[in-house]
All heavy atoms as a GROMACS GRO file, in nm:
protein
  636
    1MET      N    1   8.726  10.470   3.910
    1MET     CA    2   8.819  10.425   4.008
    1MET      C    3   8.767  10.290   4.061
    1MET      O    4   8.653  10.263   4.062
    1MET     CB    5   8.822  10.524   4.127
    1MET     CG    6   8.868  10.659   4.100
    1MET     SD    7   8.849  10.769   4.249
    1MET     CE    8   8.931  10.684   4.374
    2ALA      N    9   8.864  10.208   4.102
    2ALA     CA   10   8.823  10.078   4.154
    2ALA      C   11   8.928  10.030   4.254
    2ALA      O   12   9.042  10.060   4.240
    2ALA     CB   13   8.811   9.982   4.041
    3CYS      N   14   8.878   9.951   4.349
    3CYS     CA   15   8.965   9.879   4.435
    3CYS      C   16   8.928   9.728   4.416
    3CYS      O   17   8.829   9.680   4.471
    3CYS     CB   18   8.940   9.917   4.582
    3CYS     SG   19   9.038   9.822   4.702
    4ALA      N   20   9.011   9.664   4.339
    4ALA     CA   21   8.981   9.525   4.304
    4ALA      C   22   8.984   9.431   4.425
    4ALA      O   23   8.904   9.337   4.431
    4ALA     CB   24   9.081   9.473   4.194
    5LYS      N   25   9.074   9.461   4.519
    5LYS     CA   26   9.083   9.381   4.636
    5LYS      C   27   8.953   9.375   4.717
    5LYS      O   28   8.911   9.274   4.765
    5LYS     CB   29   9.197   9.429   4.727
    5LYS     CG   30   9.228   9.343   4.842
    5LYS     CD   31   9.351   9.393   4.922
    5LYS     CE   32   9.376   9.302   5.039
    5LYS     NZ   33   9.495   9.353   5.111
    6GLN      N   34   8.888   9.491   4.728
    6GLN     CA   35   8.758   9.500   4.804
    6GLN      C   36   8.637   9.496   4.712
    6GLN      O   37   8.525   9.500   4.758
    6GLN     CB   38   8.758   9.623   4.889
    6GLN     CG   39   8.862   9.630   4.996
    6GLN     CD   40   8.856   9.751   5.082
    6GLN    OE1   41   8.813   9.856   5.034
    6GLN    NE2   42   8.896   9.736   5.210
    7LYS      N   43   8.662   9.490   4.580
    7LYS     CA   44   8.553   9.483   4.484
    7LYS      C   45   8.462   9.606   4.493
    7LYS      O   46   8.338   9.593   4.511
    7LYS     CB   47   8.470   9.362   4.485
    7LYS     CG   48   8.550   9.236   4.434
    7LYS     CD   49   8.460   9.119   4.419
    7LYS     CE   50   8.526   9.010   4.343
    7LYS     NZ   51   8.440   8.897   4.317
    8ILE      N   52   8.518   9.724   4.493
    8ILE     CA   53   8.447   9.847   4.502
    8ILE      C   54   8.481   9.932   4.378
    8ILE      O   55   8.598   9.955   4.347
    8ILE     CB   56   8.482   9.934   4.631
    8ILE    CG1   57   8.447   9.850   4.755
    8ILE    CG2   58   8.412  10.066   4.623
    8ILE    CD1   59   8.502   9.911   4.881
    9ALA      N   60   8.379   9.979   4.304
    9ALA     CA   61   8.399  10.064   4.187
    9ALA      C   62   8.329  10.195   4.211
    9ALA      O   63   8.216  10.195   4.255
    9ALA     CB   64   8.344   9.990   4.064
   10ILE      N   65   8.394  10.303   4.181
   10ILE     CA   66   8.338  10.434   4.187
   10ILE      C   67   8.344  10.497   4.048
   10ILE      O   68   8.451  10.506   3.992
   10ILE     CB   69   8.410  10.525   4.290
   10ILE    CG1   70   8.407  10.463   4.428
   10ILE    CG2   71   8.350  10.666   4.286
   10ILE    CD1   72   8.490  10.538   4.532
   11GLU      N   73   8.228  10.534   3.995
   11GLU     CA   74   8.221  10.585   3.859
   11GLU      C   75   8.164  10.728   3.866
   11GLU      O   76   8.056  10.748   3.913
   11GLU     CB   77   8.146  10.495   3.765
   11GLU     CG   78   8.148  10.543   3.623
   11GLU     CD   79   8.103  10.444   3.525
   11GLU    OE1   80   8.038  10.346   3.568
   11GLU    OE2   81   8.134  10.464   3.409
   12PHE      N   82   8.236  10.821   3.804
   12PHE     CA   83   8.188  10.952   3.788
   12PHE      C   84   8.113  10.964   3.651
   12PHE      O   85   8.176  10.953   3.550
   12PHE     CB   86   8.303  11.057   3.791
   12PHE     CG   87   8.365  11.064   3.925
   12PHE    CD1   88   8.475  10.985   3.958
   12PHE    CD2   89   8.316  11.152   4.021
   12PHE    CE1   90   8.534  10.992   4.085
   12PHE    CE2   91   8.376  11.164   4.145
   12PHE     CZ   92   8.488  11.080   4.175
   13ASP      N   93   7.985  10.968   3.659
   13ASP     CA   94   7.903  10.957   3.533
   13ASP      C   95   7.876  11.103   3.480
   13ASP      O   96   7.803  11.183   3.533
   13ASP     CB   97   7.766  10.896   3.567
   13ASP     CG   98   7.778  10.750   3.610
   13ASP    OD1   99   7.884  10.688   3.574
   13ASP    OD2  100   7.685  10.695   3.668
   14GLY      N  101   7.945  11.123   3.367
   14GLY     CA  102   7.925  11.255   3.295
   14GLY      C  103   7.804  11.244   3.208
   14GLY      O  104   7.728  11.148   3.205
   15PRO      N  105   7.786  11.345   3.124
   15PRO     CA  106   7.664  11.356   3.033
   15PRO      C  107   7.648  11.235   2.942
   15PRO      O  108   7.534  11.200   2.913
   15PRO     CB  109   7.691  11.484   2.953
   15PRO     CG  110   7.789  11.561   3.032
   15PRO     CD  111   7.874  11.464   3.112
   16SER      N  112   7.759  11.170   2.902
   16SER     CA  113   7.741  11.055   2.807
   16SER      C  114   7.675  10.934   2.874
   16SER      O  115   7.641  10.841   2.804
   16SER     CB  116   7.876  11.019   2.750
   16SER     OG  117   7.964  10.969   2.854
   17HIS      N  118   7.659  10.932   3.004
   17HIS     CA  119   7.595  10.825   3.075
   17HIS      C  120   7.444  10.842   3.082
   17HIS      O  121   7.376  10.752   3.138
   17HIS     CB  122   7.654  10.814   3.215
   17HIS     CG  123   7.796  10.768   3.216
   17HIS    ND1  124   7.829  10.630   3.238
   17HIS    CD2  125   7.910  10.829   3.200
   17HIS    CE1  126   7.957  10.623   3.227
   17HIS    NE2  127   8.009  10.742   3.208
   18TYR      N  128   7.390  10.949   3.033
   18TYR     CA  129   7.249  10.978   3.051
   18TYR      C  130   7.179  10.999   2.912
   18TYR      O  131   7.239  11.037   2.815
   18TYR     CB  132   7.229  11.100   3.138
   18TYR     CG  133   7.286  11.082   3.275
   18TYR    CD1  134   7.414  11.114   3.305
   18TYR    CD2  135   7.214  11.013   3.374
   18TYR    CE1  136   7.473  11.086   3.425
   18TYR    CE2  137   7.269  10.988   3.494
   18TYR     CZ  138   7.395  11.023   3.523
   18TYR     OH  139   7.451  10.997   3.646
   19LEU      N  140   7.049  10.976   2.912
   19LEU     CA  141   6.972  10.994   2.793
   19LEU      C  142   6.952  11.145   2.769
   19LEU      O  143   6.957  11.227   2.862
   19LEU     CB  144   6.838  10.927   2.805
   19LEU     CG  145   6.832  10.774   2.820
   19LEU    CD1  146   6.692  10.723   2.841
   19LEU    CD2  147   6.903  10.705   2.704
   20LYS      N  148   6.934  11.178   2.643
   20LYS     CA  149   6.904  11.316   2.605
   20LYS      C  150   6.757  11.330   2.570
   20LYS      O  151   6.696  11.237   2.521
   20LYS     CB  152   6.988  11.358   2.485
   20LYS     CG  153   7.136  11.376   2.518
   20LYS     CD  154   7.213  11.431   2.406
   20LYS     CE  155   7.359  11.443   2.443
   20LYS     NZ  156   7.434  11.501   2.339
   21SER      N  157   6.703  11.442   2.600
   21SER     CA  158   6.564  11.473   2.575
   21SER      C  159   6.544  11.490   2.423
   21SER      O  160   6.617  11.562   2.357
   21SER     CB  161   6.521  11.599   2.650
   21SER     OG  162   6.385  11.628   2.624
   22VAL      N  163   6.443  11.420   2.373
   22VAL     CA  164   6.406  11.440   2.232
   22VAL      C  165   6.354  11.578   2.210
   22VAL      O  166   6.278  11.634   2.285
   22VAL     CB  167   6.300  11.335   2.189
   22VAL    CG1  168   6.256  11.355   2.046
   22VAL    CG2  169   6.346  11.192   2.213
   23GLY      N  170   6.400  11.642   2.104
   23GLY     CA  171   6.360  11.777   2.079
   23GLY      C  172   6.463  11.883   2.123
   23GLY      O  173   6.513  11.955   2.046
   24THR      N  174   6.486  11.890   2.252
   24THR     CA  175   6.575  11.990   2.306
   24THR      C  176   6.720  11.938   2.309
   24THR      O  177   6.812  12.016   2.302
   24THR     CB  178   6.540  12.024   2.450
   24THR    OG1  179   6.554  11.913   2.536
   24THR    CG2  180   6.396  12.078   2.457
   25GLY      N  181   6.738  11.808   2.321
   25GLY     CA  182   6.875  11.756   2.327
   25GLY      C  183   6.939  11.772   2.466
   25GLY      O  184   7.059  11.739   2.491
   26ASP      N  185   6.859  11.826   2.565
   26ASP     CA  186   6.912  11.836   2.702
   26ASP      C  187   6.937  11.704   2.764
   26ASP      O  188   6.863  11.610   2.740
   26ASP     CB  189   6.811  11.918   2.783
   26ASP     CG  190   6.793  12.060   2.744
   26ASP    OD1  191   6.882  12.117   2.672
   26ASP    OD2  192   6.687  12.116   2.780
   27VAL      N  193   7.040  11.699   2.842
   27VAL     CA  194   7.077  11.575   2.917
   27VAL      C  195   6.975  11.560   3.030
   27VAL      O  196   6.950  11.652   3.104
   27VAL     CB  197   7.220  11.580   2.970
   27VAL    CG1  198   7.254  11.462   3.053
   27VAL    CG2  199   7.320  11.597   2.856
   28THR      N  200   6.923  11.442   3.042
   28THR     CA  201   6.822  11.406   3.150
   28THR      C  202   6.902  11.344   3.265
   28THR      O  203   7.023  11.327   3.259
   28THR     CB  204   6.714  11.314   3.101
   28THR    OG1  205   6.774  11.184   3.073
   28THR    CG2  206   6.645  11.366   2.975
   29ARG      N  207   6.826  11.302   3.366
   29ARG     CA  208   6.887  11.229   3.476
   29ARG      C  209   6.857  11.081   3.466
   29ARG      O  210   6.876  11.004   3.560
   29ARG     CB  211   6.838  11.282   3.610
   29ARG     CG  212   6.894  11.418   3.647
   29ARG     CD  213   6.846  11.462   3.788
   29ARG     NE  214   6.920  11.578   3.828
   29ARG     CZ  215   7.029  11.574   3.908
   29ARG    NH1  216   7.074  11.454   3.951
   29ARG    NH2  217   7.091  11.682   3.943
   30VAL      N  218   6.816  11.036   3.350
   30VAL     CA  219   6.786  10.894   3.322
   30VAL      C  220   6.909  10.830   3.262
   30VAL      O  221   6.959  10.869   3.157
   30VAL     CB  222   6.663  10.881   3.227
   30VAL    CG1  223   6.640  10.738   3.200
   30VAL    CG2  224   6.541  10.950   3.283
   31GLU      N  225   6.961  10.728   3.332
   31GLU     CA  226   7.083  10.660   3.287
   31GLU      C  227   7.055  10.588   3.148
   31GLU      O  228   6.942  10.535   3.132
   31GLU     CB  229   7.126  10.556   3.382
   31GLU     CG  230   7.180  10.618   3.511
   31GLU     CD  231   7.215  10.507   3.614
   31GLU    OE1  232   7.154  10.396   3.613
   31GLU    OE2  233   7.314  10.531   3.684
   32ASN      N  234   7.154  10.579   3.065
   32ASN     CA  235   7.136  10.505   2.942
   32ASN      C  236   7.161  10.359   2.968
   32ASN      O  237   7.203  10.317   3.076
   32ASN     CB  238   7.231  10.559   2.832
   32ASN     CG  239   7.376  10.542   2.862
   32ASN    OD1  240   7.418  10.447   2.936
   32ASN    ND2  241   7.460  10.630   2.818
   33GLY      N  242   7.126  10.277   2.869
   33GLY     CA  243   7.133  10.132   2.881
   33GLY      C  244   7.272  10.079   2.915
   33GLY      O  245   7.291   9.987   2.993
   34ALA      N  246   7.376  10.137   2.847
   34ALA     CA  247   7.511  10.088   2.871
   34ALA      C  248   7.556  10.112   3.017
   34ALA      O  249   7.620  10.022   3.078
   34ALA     CB  250   7.608  10.164   2.773
   35THR      N  251   7.518  10.226   3.074
   35THR     CA  252   7.553  10.255   3.215
   35THR      C  253   7.485  10.159   3.308
   35THR      O  254   7.545  10.107   3.399
   35THR     CB  255   7.517  10.401   3.244
   35THR    OG1  256   7.599  10.485   3.161
   35THR    CG2  257   7.550  10.433   3.391
   36LYS      N  258   7.357  10.134   3.286
   36LYS     CA  259   7.279  10.046   3.369
   36LYS      C  260   7.338   9.900   3.356
   36LYS      O  261   7.350   9.830   3.457
   36LYS     CB  262   7.133  10.042   3.327
   36LYS     CG  263   7.056  10.167   3.365
   36LYS     CD  264   6.910  10.156   3.324
   36LYS     CE  265   6.834  10.280   3.353
   36LYS     NZ  266   6.693  10.266   3.309
   37ALA      N  267   7.367   9.859   3.233
   37ALA     CA  268   7.417   9.722   3.212
   37ALA      C  269   7.554   9.701   3.278
   37ALA      O  270   7.577   9.599   3.336
   37ALA     CB  271   7.427   9.694   3.063
   38LYS      N  272   7.639   9.801   3.269
   38LYS     CA  273   7.772   9.790   3.334
   38LYS      C  274   7.755   9.773   3.483
   38LYS      O  275   7.823   9.684   3.547
   38LYS     CB  276   7.856   9.909   3.307
   38LYS     CG  277   7.995   9.899   3.356
   38LYS     CD  278   8.086  10.028   3.347
   38LYS     CE  279   8.051  10.126   3.241
   38LYS     NZ  280   8.132  10.239   3.234
   39ARG      N  281   7.672   9.857   3.549
   39ARG     CA  282   7.653   9.845   3.693
   39ARG      C  283   7.595   9.709   3.730
   39ARG      O  284   7.638   9.648   3.826
   39ARG     CB  285   7.561   9.959   3.744
   39ARG     CG  286   7.549   9.957   3.897
   39ARG     CD  287   7.466  10.068   3.950
   39ARG     NE  288   7.329  10.075   3.898
   39ARG     CZ  289   7.291  10.166   3.810
   39ARG    NH1  290   7.375  10.269   3.781
   39ARG    NH2  291   7.168  10.170   3.762
   40ARG      N  292   7.492   9.667   3.653
   40ARG     CA  293   7.427   9.535   3.684
   40ARG      C  294   7.530   9.421   3.673
   40ARG      O  295   7.534   9.333   3.759
   40ARG     CB  296   7.308   9.509   3.591
   40ARG     CG  297   7.185   9.581   3.636
   40ARG     CD  298   7.061   9.530   3.566
   40ARG     NE  299   7.076   9.532   3.420
   40ARG     CZ  300   7.021   9.621   3.340
   40ARG    NH1  301   6.946   9.716   3.389
   40ARG    NH2  302   7.039   9.614   3.212
   41PHE      N  303   7.611   9.425   3.568
   41PHE     CA  304   7.715   9.323   3.552
   41PHE      C  305   7.812   9.320   3.673
   41PHE      O  306   7.833   9.212   3.729
   41PHE     CB  307   7.792   9.340   3.420
   41PHE     CG  308   7.913   9.252   3.410
   41PHE    CD1  309   7.897   9.116   3.380
   41PHE    CD2  310   8.038   9.299   3.439
   41PHE    CE1  311   8.004   9.035   3.376
   41PHE    CE2  312   8.152   9.213   3.433
   41PHE     CZ  313   8.132   9.082   3.397
   42LEU      N  314   7.862   9.436   3.706
   42LEU     CA  315   7.957   9.442   3.820
   42LEU      C  316   7.892   9.392   3.947
   42LEU      O  317   7.958   9.320   4.023
   42LEU     CB  318   8.012   9.585   3.836
   42LEU     CG  319   8.113   9.628   3.726
   42LEU    CD1  320   8.136   9.776   3.738
   42LEU    CD2  321   8.239   9.549   3.735
   43GLU      N  322   7.768   9.434   3.972
   43GLU     CA  323   7.705   9.390   4.096
   43GLU      C  324   7.680   9.237   4.097
   43GLU      O  325   7.691   9.172   4.198
   43GLU     CB  326   7.570   9.468   4.113
   43GLU     CG  327   7.595   9.614   4.145
   43GLU     CD  328   7.466   9.698   4.144
   43GLU    OE1  329   7.365   9.652   4.089
   43GLU    OE2  330   7.468   9.811   4.201
   44ARG      N  331   7.651   9.187   3.983
   44ARG     CA  332   7.628   9.036   3.968
   44ARG      C  333   7.749   8.954   4.000
   44ARG      O  334   7.744   8.844   4.043
   44ARG     CB  335   7.570   9.001   3.832
   44ARG     CG  336   7.424   9.035   3.824
   44ARG     CD  337   7.367   8.982   3.690
   44ARG     NE  338   7.232   9.029   3.675
   44ARG     CZ  339   7.170   9.049   3.561
   44ARG    NH1  340   7.234   9.024   3.449
   44ARG    NH2  341   7.050   9.092   3.556
   45VAL      N  342   7.871   9.017   3.974
   45VAL     CA  343   7.992   8.942   4.001
   45VAL      C  344   8.056   8.986   4.135
   45VAL      O  345   8.168   8.962   4.168
   45VAL     CB  346   8.097   8.954   3.885
   45VAL    CG1  347   8.042   8.885   3.763
   45VAL    CG2  348   8.133   9.095   3.856
   46GLY      N  349   7.969   9.049   4.218
   46GLY     CA  350   8.012   9.076   4.355
   46GLY      C  351   8.063   9.209   4.391
   46GLY      O  352   8.119   9.232   4.501
   47TRP      N  353   8.064   9.302   4.294
   47TRP     CA  354   8.121   9.438   4.318
   47TRP      C  355   8.015   9.531   4.378
   47TRP      O  356   7.893   9.516   4.348
   47TRP     CB  357   8.169   9.499   4.187
   47TRP     CG  358   8.301   9.445   4.142
   47TRP    CD1  359   8.324   9.319   4.095
   47TRP    CD2  360   8.426   9.508   4.137
   47TRP    NE1  361   8.456   9.302   4.061
   47TRP    CE2  362   8.519   9.422   4.082
   47TRP    CE3  363   8.466   9.642   4.170
   47TRP    CZ2  364   8.653   9.454   4.068
   47TRP    CZ3  365   8.600   9.674   4.150
   47TRP    CH2  366   8.690   9.580   4.098
   48LYS      N  367   8.060   9.623   4.464
   48LYS     CA  368   7.981   9.736   4.508
   48LYS      C  369   8.008   9.850   4.410
   48LYS      O  370   8.128   9.885   4.386
   48LYS     CB  371   8.013   9.781   4.651
   48LYS     CG  372   7.964   9.682   4.752
   48LYS     CD  373   7.992   9.733   4.889
   48LYS     CE  374   7.944   9.626   4.992
   48LYS     NZ  375   7.953   9.677   5.129
   49VAL      N  376   7.908   9.911   4.354
   49VAL     CA  377   7.927  10.014   4.249
   49VAL      C  378   7.862  10.148   4.303
   49VAL      O  379   7.747  10.144   4.347
   49VAL     CB  380   7.861   9.975   4.118
   49VAL    CG1  381   7.883  10.084   4.009
   49VAL    CG2  382   7.916   9.843   4.070
   50ILE      N  383   7.941  10.249   4.303
   50ILE     CA  384   7.894  10.380   4.345
   50ILE      C  385   7.900  10.471   4.219
   50ILE      O  386   8.009  10.496   4.167
   50ILE     CB  387   7.984  10.436   4.453
   50ILE    CG1  388   7.985  10.343   4.578
   50ILE    CG2  389   7.933  10.577   4.495
   50ILE    CD1  390   8.089  10.374   4.676
   51ASN      N  391   7.782  10.515   4.175
   51ASN     CA  392   7.774  10.603   4.060
   51ASN      C  393   7.762  10.746   4.109
   51ASN      O  394   7.670  10.775   4.189
   51ASN     CB  395   7.659  10.568   3.969
   51ASN     CG  396   7.685  10.435   3.899
   51ASN    OD1  397   7.656  10.332   3.955
   51ASN    ND2  398   7.740  10.439   3.780
   52LEU      N  399   7.843  10.837   4.066
   52LEU     CA  400   7.835  10.980   4.101
   52LEU      C  401   7.785  11.057   3.979
   52LEU      O  402   7.860  11.072   3.883
   52LEU     CB  403   7.971  11.030   4.152
   52LEU     CG  404   8.032  10.952   4.268
   52LEU    CD1  405   8.171  11.011   4.300
   52LEU    CD2  406   7.941  10.960   4.391
   53ASN      N  407   7.668  11.111   3.992
   53ASN     CA  408   7.610  11.190   3.881
   53ASN      C  409   7.682  11.328   3.875
   53ASN      O  410   7.702  11.393   3.975
   53ASN     CB  411   7.463  11.214   3.908
   53ASN     CG  412   7.393  11.298   3.809
   53ASN    OD1  413   7.432  11.413   3.784
   53ASN    ND2  414   7.288  11.246   3.751
   54TYR      N  415   7.728  11.363   3.759
   54TYR     CA  416   7.804  11.489   3.739
   54TYR      C  417   7.728  11.607   3.781
   54TYR      O  418   7.780  11.704   3.834
   54TYR     CB  419   7.859  11.500   3.596
   54TYR     CG  420   7.752  11.547   3.497
   54TYR    CD1  421   7.752  11.680   3.455
   54TYR    CD2  422   7.659  11.460   3.448
   54TYR    CE1  423   7.661  11.724   3.368
   54TYR    CE2  424   7.563  11.504   3.356
   54TYR     CZ  425   7.560  11.634   3.317
   54TYR     OH  426   7.469  11.679   3.226
   55GLN      N  427   7.592  11.606   3.762
   55GLN     CA  428   7.510  11.723   3.798
   55GLN      C  429   7.506  11.740   3.950
   55GLN      O  430   7.519  11.850   4.004
   55GLN     CB  431   7.367  11.705   3.744
   55GLN     CG  432   7.366  11.712   3.593
   55GLN     CD  433   7.231  11.660   3.537
   55GLN    OE1  434   7.174  11.564   3.588
   55GLN    NE2  435   7.187  11.722   3.426
   56ASP      N  436   7.496  11.625   4.027
   56ASP     CA  437   7.499  11.628   4.166
   56ASP      C  438   7.635  11.675   4.221
   56ASP      O  439   7.643  11.749   4.313
   56ASP     CB  440   7.464  11.491   4.227
   56ASP     CG  441   7.325  11.447   4.200
   56ASP    OD1  442   7.235  11.536   4.168
   56ASP    OD2  443   7.299  11.325   4.201
   57TRP      N  444   7.741  11.626   4.154
   57TRP     CA  445   7.878  11.661   4.194
   57TRP      C  446   7.902  11.810   4.175
   57TRP      O  447   7.962  11.875   4.262
   57TRP     CB  448   7.980  11.579   4.123
   57TRP     CG  449   8.119  11.616   4.162
   57TRP    CD1  450   8.215  11.666   4.075
   57TRP    CD2  451   8.182  11.598   4.288
   57TRP    NE1  452   8.326  11.686   4.146
   57TRP    CE2  453   8.310  11.645   4.276
   57TRP    CE3  454   8.136  11.556   4.411
   57TRP    CZ2  455   8.399  11.646   4.385
   57TRP    CZ3  456   8.223  11.558   4.520
   57TRP    CH2  457   8.350  11.602   4.504
   58ILE      N  458   7.850  11.871   4.065
   58ILE     CA  459   7.874  12.012   4.040
   58ILE      C  460   7.806  12.093   4.155
   58ILE      O  461   7.868  12.192   4.205
   58ILE     CB  462   7.812  12.052   3.902
   58ILE    CG1  463   7.907  12.000   3.793
   58ILE    CG2  464   7.798  12.205   3.892
   58ILE    CD1  465   7.848  12.014   3.652
   59GLU      N  466   7.686  12.051   4.193
   59GLU     CA  467   7.618  12.123   4.305
   59GLU      C  468   7.692  12.100   4.438
   59GLU      O  469   7.708  12.193   4.507
   59GLU     CB  470   7.471  12.066   4.316
   59GLU     CG  471   7.384  12.108   4.207
   59GLU     CD  472   7.245  12.045   4.219
   59GLU    OE1  473   7.201  12.006   4.334
   59GLU    OE2  474   7.181  12.024   4.115
   60ALA      N  475   7.738  11.979   4.463
   60ALA     CA  476   7.801  11.947   4.592
   60ALA      C  477   7.936  12.017   4.607
   60ALA      O  478   7.964  12.061   4.720
   60ALA     CB  479   7.820  11.799   4.603
   61ARG      N  480   8.002  12.038   4.507
   61ARG     CA  481   8.137  12.097   4.516
   61ARG      C  482   8.136  12.247   4.527
   61ARG      O  483   8.242  12.309   4.522
   61ARG     CB  484   8.232  12.046   4.405
   61ARG     CG  485   8.194  12.103   4.272
   61ARG     CD  486   8.298  12.046   4.175
   61ARG     NE  487   8.277  12.120   4.051
   61ARG     CZ  488   8.351  12.112   3.948
   61ARG    NH1  489   8.461  12.037   3.949
   61ARG    NH2  490   8.325  12.181   3.834
   62GLN      N  491   8.021  12.306   4.539
   62GLN     CA  492   8.016  12.454   4.558
   62GLN      C  493   8.099  12.494   4.680
   62GLN      O  494   8.150  12.603   4.686
   62GLN     CB  495   7.868  12.501   4.571
   62GLN     CG  496   7.792  12.482   4.441
   62GLN     CD  497   7.846  12.548   4.322
   62GLN    OE1  498   7.888  12.668   4.330
   62GLN    NE2  499   7.853  12.480   4.208
   63ASN      N  500   8.099  12.410   4.780
   63ASN     CA  501   8.194  12.435   4.888
   63ASN      C  502   8.246  12.295   4.939
   63ASN      O  503   8.187  12.193   4.923
   63ASN     CB  504   8.135  12.516   5.005
   63ASN     CG  505   8.031  12.442   5.084
   63ASN    OD1  506   8.054  12.335   5.132
   63ASN    ND2  507   7.916  12.506   5.102
   64LYS      N  508   8.362  12.299   4.996
   64LYS     CA  509   8.434  12.176   5.035
   64LYS      C  510   8.358  12.093   5.132
   64LYS      O  511   8.356  11.970   5.120
   64LYS     CB  512   8.574  12.211   5.090
   64LYS     CG  513   8.664  12.092   5.108
   64LYS     CD  514   8.804  12.134   5.152
   64LYS     CE  515   8.893  12.010   5.164
   64LYS     NZ  516   9.032  12.049   5.190
   65SER      N  517   8.290  12.156   5.223
   65SER     CA  518   8.212  12.080   5.327
   65SER      C  519   8.102  12.000   5.259
   65SER      O  520   8.081  11.885   5.292
   65SER     CB  521   8.153  12.176   5.429
   65SER     OG  522   8.073  12.107   5.522
   66ASN      N  523   8.031  12.060   5.167
   66ASN     CA  524   7.922  11.991   5.094
   66ASN      C  525   7.980  11.875   5.011
   66ASN      O  526   7.920  11.771   5.008
   66ASN     CB  527   7.846  12.088   5.002
   66ASN     CG  528   7.752  12.178   5.071
   66ASN    OD1  529   7.726  12.159   5.195
   66ASN    ND2  530   7.698  12.274   5.006
   67ALA      N  531   8.091  11.894   4.947
   67ALA     CA  532   8.152  11.790   4.866
   67ALA      C  533   8.191  11.671   4.954
   67ALA      O  534   8.163  11.554   4.920
   67ALA     CB  535   8.270  11.842   4.792
   68ASN      N  536   8.254  11.696   5.063
   68ASN     CA  537   8.288  11.588   5.156
   68ASN      C  538   8.165  11.513   5.207
   68ASN      O  539   8.164  11.393   5.215
   68ASN     CB  540   8.373  11.644   5.275
   68ASN     CG  541   8.506  11.683   5.235
   68ASN    OD1  542   8.568  11.635   5.132
   68ASN    ND2  543   8.574  11.774   5.309
   69MET      N  544   8.060  11.589   5.246
   69MET     CA  545   7.942  11.527   5.294
   69MET      C  546   7.873  11.438   5.181
   69MET      O  547   7.824  11.332   5.210
   69MET     CB  548   7.841  11.631   5.344
   69MET     CG  549   7.881  11.691   5.477
   69MET     SD  550   7.778  11.824   5.549
   69MET     CE  551   7.628  11.817   5.466
   70PHE      N  552   7.876  11.491   5.062
   70PHE     CA  553   7.816  11.423   4.950
   70PHE      C  554   7.889  11.285   4.928
   70PHE      O  555   7.822  11.183   4.914
   70PHE     CB  556   7.830  11.508   4.820
   70PHE     CG  557   7.793  11.439   4.697
   70PHE    CD1  558   7.660  11.423   4.660
   70PHE    CD2  559   7.892  11.393   4.607
   70PHE    CE1  560   7.626  11.365   4.541
   70PHE    CE2  561   7.855  11.334   4.486
   70PHE     CZ  562   7.720  11.315   4.457
   71LEU      N  563   8.019  11.289   4.924
   71LEU     CA  564   8.097  11.167   4.906
   71LEU      C  565   8.083  11.069   5.024
   71LEU      O  566   8.066  10.948   5.007
   71LEU     CB  567   8.246  11.198   4.886
   71LEU     CG  568   8.279  11.273   4.756
   71LEU    CD1  569   8.427  11.316   4.754
   71LEU    CD2  570   8.246  11.192   4.640
   72LYS      N  571   8.083  11.122   5.149
   72LYS     CA  572   8.063  11.035   5.263
   72LYS      C  573   7.928  10.963   5.260
   72LYS      O  574   7.916  10.847   5.294
   72LYS     CB  575   8.075  11.117   5.392
   72LYS     CG  576   8.220  11.145   5.426
   72LYS     CD  577   8.231  11.230   5.557
   72LYS     CE  578   8.368  11.264   5.589
   72LYS     NZ  579   8.383  11.346   5.711
   73LYS      N  580   7.821  11.041   5.219
   73LYS     CA  581   7.684  10.983   5.206
   73LYS      C  582   7.688  10.872   5.102
   73LYS      O  583   7.623  10.760   5.122
   73LYS     CB  584   7.587  11.084   5.178
   73LYS     CG  585   7.445  11.028   5.172
   73LYS     CD  586   7.338  11.128   5.174
   73LYS     CE  587   7.197  11.078   5.164
   73LYS     NZ  588   7.171  10.941   5.156
   74LYS      N  589   7.746  10.896   4.986
   74LYS     CA  590   7.751  10.796   4.882
   74LYS      C  591   7.819  10.666   4.932
   74LYS      O  592   7.774  10.558   4.903
   74LYS     CB  593   7.823  10.849   4.756
   74LYS     CG  594   7.740  10.953   4.682
   74LYS     CD  595   7.621  10.884   4.608
   74LYS     CE  596   7.560  10.972   4.510
   74LYS     NZ  597   7.456  10.903   4.434
   75LEU      N  598   7.928  10.682   5.002
   75LEU     CA  599   7.999  10.568   5.054
   75LEU      C  600   7.916  10.498   5.155
   75LEU      O  601   7.906  10.372   5.157
   75LEU     CB  602   8.134  10.607   5.107
   75LEU     CG  603   8.238  10.661   5.008
   75LEU    CD1  604   8.357  10.720   5.081
   75LEU    CD2  605   8.282  10.545   4.916
   76SER      N  606   7.856  10.571   5.243
   76SER     CA  607   7.770  10.516   5.350
   76SER      C  608   7.652  10.438   5.290
   76SER      O  609   7.620  10.330   5.338
   76SER     CB  610   7.723  10.625   5.443
   76SER     OG  611   7.632  10.577   5.538
   77ASP      N  612   7.588  10.500   5.188
   77ASP     CA  613   7.470  10.438   5.123
   77ASP      C  614   7.514  10.304   5.066
   77ASP      O  615   7.426  10.212   5.047
   77ASP     CB  616   7.416  10.530   5.018
   77ASP     CG  617   7.339  10.651   5.076
   77ASP    OD1  618   7.317  10.654   5.199
   77ASP    OD2  619   7.306  10.740   4.994
   78ALA      N  620   7.641  10.292   5.024
   78ALA     CA  621   7.688  10.169   4.960
   78ALA      C  622   7.737  10.067   5.063
   78ALA      O  623   7.785   9.961   5.033
   78ALA     CB  624   7.796  10.200   4.859
   79GLY      N  625   7.727  10.107   5.190
   79GLY     CA  626   7.778  10.019   5.298
   79GLY      C  627   7.923  10.018   5.322
   79GLY      O  628   7.983   9.922   5.367
   80ILE      N  629   7.987  10.128   5.279
   80ILE     CA  630   8.132  10.135   5.294
   80ILE      C  631   8.172  10.237   5.402
   80ILE      O  632   8.119  10.345   5.414
   80ILE     CB  633   8.201  10.178   5.158
   80ILE    CG1  634   8.166  10.079   5.056
   80ILE    CG2  635   8.349  10.197   5.169
   80ILE    CD1  636   8.189  10.118   4.913
   0.00000   0.00000   0.00000
């Protein structure tokens, strides 16, 4: 999602945005190079980027109150 007028991008980062553990193939919490590069590029051209980790979102949405607090905190942390 993005608001070009305010230069705010919100990205829901699924498993393809993270490195996999060698051997087990489990998804880690370490972002891959493409995800890091995209965020750095957008920030360099003046955008605020909010990345939402799918693992965090799964935990947060266990109840509506937690999900709302999670999103409000992410927006607040980004200065929005």
